N, C-alpha and C positions, 0 to 999 in steps of 0.2 A: 562361349565367351560373353555374348550379350546377356544370356541367362544368368550367369554368375554376377555380372555387374548389377543387373536388376535386383537379384536376391540380396547382395551386399548393401545396396542403396536403400531398398524399400522394405525388406523383410527382416533384416538382422538388426532388431531394435534392442535397446538396453532395457533393463528392468525399470519399473516405475520407482521413483524416489518415495520414500516414506518420510513425511515431515516429522521433525523432532519436537515441534511445538505447534500449537494451534495459532490461528491468526490473532485471537484474543490474547494469548500468552505473549506473542511477539509485540503487540501494541503495548501491553502493560510493561514488558521488559524495556521497550524503547522509551516509554514515558518516564520510567524510573531513573534513567540516566540523563542528566541535564544536557550533556553534550550531544548524545545520540538523539534526544528529543528534538533539539533545535536543528540538528543536521537533517533529520528525516522529515519533520513536520514544519520546520521554519517558524516555530513558536515555542514558548516555554510551556511547561506543564500547567501552570496557572492559567494561561491564556487558552490552552486546549480545553481545560475543564470548564472555563467560563463559556467558551463557544459551544461545547457539548450541552451544557445546561440551557443556554439560550435556544439551541436548535430543538431540544426536547420539549421545553416548556412553551415556547412561542411558535414554533414551526412544525411541530408534530413528528419529529424524528423518533422512531420507535425501534425497539429490538424485535427480532423475529425468532422463530424456533431455532434457526440455524446460526444467527449472527446477532451479537449485541450491538447496541447503538454506538458504544465506544469503539468497538472493532470496526464497524462500518466507517465511522469518521476517520479513524486512524489509517485504515487502508486507503481511503479516498485521498487523504493528504500525503500518504506515503508513496502511492503509486500513480494515481490518476493525475493529480495536480502537477507533479514534476514533469510528467510526460507532455502535458498540454499547455497549461497556463504559464508555467515558469519558462518554458522554451519560447513561447510567444513574447513574454516579458523581456527575455534576453535579446530577442530580435529588435524590439522597440527601443530598449535602452542602449544597446550596443551597436545597433545599426547593421547587424549581420544577417 
C-alpha cells in the first residue's frame, strides 16, 4: 500500500514537454503584437527597442552563444519583473 503510493507520487512522471518555439521566437512573436507586447512587457515595441539599444550601447548588454540580448531582455520583463517588482508595486500602491 505505502509502496504503491510512493511509486505513484514520485516515480510515475509525465514525459518532458517539447517546446514549440524558442525563447527568441516567443519574444519576437510577443513584440509583433501590440496588445500582447504591452500586456507582457508593460511597454510598447518602440520603448522596448529603445531600452534594448540603450542597454547594449551604454551598459554592455551582450548576446551569448545560447541567448540573444533581445531574448534576455524580453524574458526578464516577461517573467522576472512581473513576479517581483510589479507585485511589490501593487502592495505599495494598493496597500495590500
